[in-house]
C-alpha positions as CSV (number, residue, x, y, z in Angstrom):
1,M,-8.8,-6.5,23.4
2,N,-8.0,-6.6,27.1
3,T,-4.8,-4.7,27.7
4,S,-3.2,-2.4,30.2
5,V,-1.7,-0.3,27.4
6,A,-3.4,3.2,27.0
7,N,-6.0,3.2,24.2
8,T,-4.5,6.0,22.1
9,Y,-4.1,4.0,18.9
10,N,-6.6,2.0,16.7
11,R,-4.4,-1.1,16.8
12,K,-5.0,-4.1,14.6
13,K,-5.1,-7.4,16.4
14,L,-1.8,-8.2,14.8
15,N,1.4,-9.0,16.8
16,F,4.8,-9.2,15.1
17,T,7.5,-11.5,16.5
18,H,10.4,-10.6,14.1
19,G,11.3,-8.8,10.9
20,S,13.9,-9.1,8.1
21,G,14.4,-6.5,5.4
22,I,11.0,-5.4,4.1
23,Y,9.2,-8.3,5.8
24,L,7.5,-8.6,9.1
25,F,6.3,-11.9,10.6
26,S,3.3,-12.3,12.9
27,D,2.8,-14.7,15.9
28,E,0.5,-16.7,13.6
29,N,3.5,-17.2,11.3
30,K,2.1,-14.9,8.5
31,K,4.5,-12.9,6.4
32,Y,3.8,-9.3,5.5
33,I,5.5,-6.7,3.2
34,D,6.1,-3.6,5.3
35,L,5.5,-0.6,3.0
36,A,4.9,1.7,6.0
37,A,8.3,1.0,7.7
38,G,7.1,2.1,11.1
39,I,5.8,5.3,9.3
40,A,9.1,6.1,7.6
41,V,11.2,5.0,10.5
42,N,12.7,1.7,9.5
43,L,14.8,3.3,6.8
44,L,17.1,0.3,6.3
45,G,14.4,-2.4,6.9
46,H,14.1,-4.7,9.8
47,S,17.0,-6.4,11.6
48,N,19.6,-4.7,9.4
49,K,23.0,-6.3,10.3
50,K,25.0,-3.1,10.3
51,L,22.6,-1.4,12.7
52,I,22.5,-4.5,14.9
53,N,26.3,-4.5,15.0
54,A,26.5,-0.8,15.8
55,L,24.0,-1.2,18.7
56,H,25.6,-4.3,20.0
57,K,29.0,-2.9,20.0
58,Q,28.0,0.3,21.8
59,S,25.8,-1.6,24.3
60,K,28.9,-3.3,25.7
61,K,30.6,0.0,26.3
62,L,28.1,2.7,27.5
63,W,24.3,3.1,27.4
64,H,23.6,6.4,29.0
65,V,25.5,9.3,30.5
66,S,24.2,12.8,31.4
67,N,24.4,15.6,28.8
68,L,26.3,17.4,31.6
69,Y,29.3,15.5,30.1
70,K,30.9,15.2,26.7
71,I,29.5,12.3,24.7
72,E,31.9,11.3,21.9
73,E,29.3,9.5,19.8
74,Q,27.1,12.7,19.9
75,E,30.1,14.8,18.8
76,Q,30.6,12.4,15.9
77,L,27.1,12.5,14.7
78,A,26.8,16.2,15.1
79,A,29.9,16.7,13.0
80,K,28.5,14.4,10.2
81,L,25.2,16.2,10.1
82,T,26.6,19.7,10.0
83,N,29.1,18.7,7.3
84,L,26.3,17.4,5.2
85,S,24.0,20.3,5.7
86,F,23.5,24.1,6.1
87,A,23.8,23.8,9.9
88,S,26.6,24.4,12.3
89,K,25.1,23.0,15.5
90,V,22.8,20.2,16.5
91,F,20.6,19.5,19.5
92,F,19.7,15.8,20.0
93,C,16.4,14.6,21.4
94,N,14.3,11.4,21.0
95,S,11.5,12.1,18.6
96,G,10.2,14.4,15.8
97,A,7.9,16.3,18.1
98,E,10.7,17.1,20.4
99,A,12.8,18.2,17.5
100,V,10.1,20.6,16.3
101,E,9.5,21.9,19.8
102,C,13.2,22.7,19.9
103,S,13.0,24.5,16.6
104,I,10.1,26.6,17.8
105,K,11.9,27.6,21.0
106,A,15.1,28.4,19.1
107,A,13.3,30.6,16.6
108,R,11.6,32.6,19.3
109,R,14.7,32.8,21.4
110,Y,16.7,34.1,18.4
111,Q,14.3,37.0,17.9
112,F,14.2,37.7,21.7
113,L,17.9,38.1,22.0
114,K,17.9,40.4,18.9
115,G,15.7,42.7,20.9
116,K,12.6,41.9,18.8
117,R,10.5,40.7,21.6
118,E,7.3,41.3,19.6
119,K,8.4,38.5,17.1
120,K,6.7,35.4,18.6
121,N,4.4,34.2,15.9
122,I,5.1,31.3,13.7
123,I,3.4,30.8,10.3
124,T,2.3,27.2,9.6
125,F,0.2,25.7,6.8
126,T,-2.9,23.7,6.3
127,G,-2.4,20.0,6.1
128,S,0.7,20.1,8.2
129,F,1.6,17.7,11.0
130,H,4.4,18.5,13.5
131,G,3.7,16.2,16.4
132,R,1.3,15.5,19.3
133,T,2.6,17.8,22.1
134,L,0.6,20.8,23.1
135,G,3.0,23.0,21.1
136,T,3.1,20.9,18.0
137,I,-0.7,20.4,17.7
138,A,-1.1,24.1,18.0
139,A,1.4,24.5,15.1
140,S,-0.5,21.9,13.0
141,N,-3.9,23.4,13.8
142,N,-5.8,20.2,13.1
143,A,-9.2,20.4,14.9
144,N,-9.3,16.7,15.6
145,H,-6.0,16.8,17.4
146,L,-6.8,19.9,19.3
147,E,-10.2,18.9,20.6
148,G,-10.5,18.5,24.4
149,F,-7.0,19.9,25.3
150,G,-8.1,23.5,26.2
151,L,-7.1,26.7,24.4
152,P,-4.3,26.0,21.9
153,L,-0.9,27.4,22.6
154,E,-0.7,31.0,21.3
155,G,1.6,32.1,18.7
156,F,0.8,30.1,15.5
157,I,-1.0,31.4,12.4
158,N,-2.1,28.7,10.1
159,I,-2.6,29.6,6.4
160,E,-3.4,28.0,3.0
161,R,-0.6,26.0,1.5
162,D,1.2,27.4,-1.7
163,N,-0.7,30.7,-1.5
164,I,1.8,33.6,-1.6
165,D,-0.9,36.2,-1.1
166,K,-2.1,34.6,2.1
167,L,1.4,34.4,3.3
168,L,2.1,38.0,2.6
169,G,-1.1,39.0,4.4
170,A,-0.2,37.0,7.5
171,L,3.3,38.5,7.8
172,D,3.7,41.4,10.2
173,E,6.1,42.7,12.9
174,S,5.2,39.8,15.2
175,T,6.3,37.1,12.8
176,A,9.4,35.1,14.1
177,A,9.5,32.2,11.7
178,I,7.8,30.2,9.0
179,L,7.5,26.5,9.6
180,I,7.1,24.1,6.7
181,E,6.9,20.4,5.9
182,P,8.3,20.5,2.3
183,I,6.4,17.3,1.7
184,Q,3.5,16.9,4.1
185,G,3.3,13.3,5.2
186,E,0.2,13.0,7.5
187,G,-1.6,15.5,5.4
188,G,-1.5,13.3,2.3
189,I,1.9,13.4,0.7
190,N,1.4,17.0,-0.4
191,V,4.5,18.4,-2.1
192,F,5.0,22.1,-1.7
193,D,5.4,24.2,-5.0
194,T,9.0,24.9,-5.8
195,D,8.3,28.5,-6.8
196,F,6.3,29.1,-3.6
197,L,9.2,27.7,-1.4
198,K,11.8,29.8,-3.2
199,K,9.6,33.0,-2.6
200,V,9.2,32.0,1.0
201,E,13.0,31.8,1.4
202,T,13.5,35.1,-0.3
203,I,10.9,36.9,1.9
204,A,12.3,35.3,5.0
205,R,15.8,36.4,4.3
206,K,14.7,39.9,3.5
207,K,12.6,40.3,6.7
208,D,14.9,38.5,9.1
209,I,12.2,35.8,9.6
210,L,13.6,32.3,10.2
211,L,12.7,29.5,7.9
212,I,12.2,26.2,9.7
213,L,11.8,23.0,7.8
214,D,10.2,20.0,9.4
215,E,12.0,17.0,7.6
216,V,11.1,14.5,10.2
217,Q,9.4,12.3,7.6
218,S,11.1,13.5,4.3
219,G,14.7,13.7,5.5
220,M,17.6,11.2,5.6
221,G,17.5,10.1,2.0
222,R,13.8,9.3,1.5
223,T,13.5,11.5,-1.5
224,G,16.7,10.4,-3.1
225,K,18.5,13.5,-1.7
226,L,19.7,13.4,1.9
227,F,17.3,16.3,2.7
228,A,14.1,17.0,0.7
229,H,14.8,20.7,0.6
230,E,17.8,20.1,-1.7
231,L,15.2,19.2,-4.5
232,F,13.7,22.7,-4.1
233,N,17.1,24.4,-4.0
234,I,16.4,26.2,-0.7
235,K,18.2,26.3,2.6
236,P,16.5,26.7,6.1
237,D,17.8,28.3,9.2
238,I,16.5,25.5,11.4
239,M,15.6,21.9,10.4
240,S,14.0,19.0,12.4
241,L,14.9,15.5,11.8
242,A,13.8,12.1,13.5
243,K,12.2,8.9,12.2
244,G,14.7,7.5,9.7
245,L,17.7,9.1,11.4
246,G,17.6,6.2,14.0
247,G,16.6,3.5,11.5
248,G,14.1,2.3,14.2
249,F,15.9,3.5,17.3
250,P,14.5,6.7,18.9
251,V,16.4,9.7,17.7
252,G,15.6,13.3,17.0
253,A,17.7,16.3,16.0
254,C,17.3,20.0,15.6
255,L,19.8,21.4,13.2
256,M,20.6,25.2,13.5
257,K,22.6,27.8,11.7
258,D,25.2,29.4,13.9
259,S,23.2,32.6,14.5
260,V,20.3,30.6,15.8
261,A,22.3,28.1,17.8
262,N,24.0,31.0,19.6
263,A,20.7,32.0,21.1
264,M,20.4,28.6,22.8
265,N,22.8,28.9,25.7
266,P,23.0,26.5,28.7
267,G,19.7,26.2,30.5
268,T,17.4,27.2,27.6
269,H,16.7,23.7,26.5
270,G,17.5,20.1,27.4
271,S,16.7,16.4,27.2
272,T,17.6,13.7,29.7
273,F,17.9,10.9,27.1
274,G,18.6,13.0,24.0
275,G,21.9,12.1,22.3
276,N,22.6,9.0,24.5
277,P,25.4,6.8,23.3
278,L,23.2,4.0,22.1
279,A,21.0,6.2,20.0
280,M,24.1,8.1,18.6
281,A,25.8,4.9,17.7
282,V,22.8,3.8,15.6
283,G,22.4,7.4,14.2
284,N,26.1,7.4,13.1
285,C,25.7,4.1,11.3
286,V,22.5,5.2,9.5
287,T,24.0,8.5,8.4
288,D,27.1,6.8,7.1
289,I,25.0,4.5,4.9
290,V,22.3,6.9,3.6
291,S,24.7,9.9,2.9
292,D,26.7,7.9,0.5
293,P,26.0,9.3,-3.1
294,I,25.8,5.8,-4.6
295,F,23.1,4.8,-2.1
296,L,21.1,8.0,-2.8
297,A,21.4,7.5,-6.6
298,D,20.0,4.0,-6.0
299,V,17.1,5.3,-4.0
300,E,16.3,7.7,-6.9
301,K,16.5,4.9,-9.4
302,K,14.2,2.7,-7.5
303,A,11.8,5.5,-6.7
304,N,11.5,6.3,-10.4
305,L,10.6,2.6,-11.1
306,F,8.1,2.5,-8.3
307,H,6.4,5.8,-9.5
308,K,6.3,4.4,-13.0
309,N,4.7,1.2,-11.9
310,L,2.1,2.9,-9.7
311,T,1.3,5.5,-12.4
312,E,0.6,2.7,-14.9
313,I,-1.8,1.0,-12.4
314,A,-3.5,4.3,-11.8
315,S,-4.0,4.9,-15.5
316,E,-5.4,1.4,-16.0
317,Y,-7.9,1.7,-13.0
318,P,-9.0,5.4,-12.8
319,S,-12.2,4.4,-11.0
320,V,-10.0,3.2,-8.1
321,I,-6.9,5.5,-8.1
322,S,-7.0,9.1,-9.2
323,K,-3.2,9.9,-9.1
324,I,0.2,9.1,-7.6
325,K,1.8,11.8,-5.5
326,G,5.1,12.4,-3.8
327,L,8.8,12.4,-4.3
328,G,11.4,9.6,-4.1
329,L,10.2,6.8,-1.8
330,M,7.7,9.1,-0.1
331,I,4.7,8.1,-2.2
332,G,1.0,8.7,-1.9
333,I,-1.7,6.9,-3.7
334,K,-4.7,9.2,-3.9
335,C,-7.8,7.1,-4.1
336,K,-11.1,7.7,-6.0
337,I,-12.7,5.2,-3.6
338,E,-12.4,5.5,0.2
339,N,-8.6,4.9,1.0
340,S,-9.4,2.4,3.7
341,I,-11.0,0.1,1.2
342,L,-7.7,-0.1,-0.8
343,S,-5.5,-0.3,2.3
344,N,-7.6,-3.1,3.7
345,E,-7.4,-5.0,0.5
346,L,-3.7,-4.5,0.4
347,Y,-3.6,-5.7,4.1
348,D,-5.5,-8.9,3.1
349,N,-3.0,-9.5,0.4
350,G,0.0,-9.2,2.8
351,I,1.0,-5.5,2.4
352,L,1.2,-3.0,5.2
353,T,0.5,0.6,4.4
354,V,-0.6,3.7,6.4
355,N,-3.4,6.1,5.5
356,A,-3.1,9.8,5.4
357,G,-5.2,12.9,4.7
358,D,-6.6,13.9,1.3
359,N,-7.8,10.2,0.9
360,V,-4.3,9.0,0.4
361,I,-2.4,5.8,1.2
362,R,1.2,6.3,2.1
363,I,3.9,4.1,0.6
364,L,7.1,4.5,2.7
365,P,9.2,1.5,2.1
366,P,12.7,0.9,3.5
367,L,15.2,2.7,1.3
368,N,17.1,-0.5,0.6
369,I,14.1,-2.2,-0.9
370,S,15.3,-4.1,-4.0
371,I,14.1,-3.6,-7.6
372,P,12.7,-7.2,-7.8
373,E,10.8,-6.5,-4.5
374,I,9.4,-3.2,-6.0
375,N,8.2,-5.2,-9.0
376,K,6.8,-7.9,-6.8
377,V,5.0,-5.3,-4.6
378,S,3.7,-3.5,-7.7
379,Q,2.1,-6.7,-8.9
380,I,0.3,-7.3,-5.6
381,I,-0.9,-3.6,-5.6
382,K,-2.2,-4.1,-9.1
383,K,-4.0,-7.4,-8.1
384,S,-5.6,-5.6,-5.1
385,V,-6.7,-2.8,-7.3
386,Q,-8.1,-5.2,-9.8
387,N,-10.1,-7.0,-7.1
388,I,-11.7,-3.7,-6.0
389,D,-12.4,-2.7,-9.6
390,K,-14.2,-6.1,-10.3
391,K,-16.3,-5.7,-7.0
392,N,-17.3,-2.2,-8.1
393,A,-18.2,-3.5,-11.6
394,K,-20.7,-6.0,-10.1
395,K,-22.6,-3.3,-8.1
């Protein structure tokens, strides 16, 4: 494909012209069901009228102003997010990687100002994905992402997930923070063990080690709770948000407790475009919708149905699917066959998904997908699995 766009993605030769709800339409006038949602970004589907109206209304008033000045829309969204969470302050940026970078800097700066300059190291876990910047690829410690970029940024210790002995062995006087994706997305929809997370929280509090949660993919209602950590009954000191927060518009946020936020004084961090009025208008609208308890209860109800449907398919075709993973509408289909075989079959049948580690296919639909749409999608998935099962039986 002849293009001037950098070749950093394995793109399909598929061009979309417009979208509506859970559907995308190609320039060949073919209709697709989007169960990837831009990788958990299009939280309220495509061309959502409320988001369009919020963006259009703001676009007629003010697009951009420097963070050297007060931005009212930013103040509003920060107030909403802090009222809904553990945090007292929010730093706005444009992506998940930026939000994680801010959390890393804030954790180290917190320890530095407490006179604990030796506390620089951050514990991370196998299977994690925190972004593509030099700092976040070092945190994730994925060899494929690190190759060719020189020595990884120092200060990250990557250990086995859900292993408390490994964690205790890694902790020392140099440990500044522990960074966790409570549900690992890129790694394969790996849900951390609740008991492990509660032990991590207890240890962190006891040793004045900061607990950072990366909820870039799991946050903003995807699990049926506004934030996934609510399901585990833990509270972080710092949390990264992005993806669904903007419903398709670039928004990132680093939420911090007061004690951490106080370490980030003027000049320690910044973002030219972070918290711009357009992004904040959309973020305010998304937050108003997804924080509604009725909306979240509906997500939980639909997620239970989707899990039930998929579990039944997995039980009927164990030679194709080994199990269903995840929480809420952050679902993983762990395949017995190579995951690309099933994702390609789904694609041929008009369903868009995204592959992940652990031989998993991610199902990340818009949260406002309807029950009839879930049942329709489940039937197409079943048909796709049946086709593969029949092909395998003939071999």
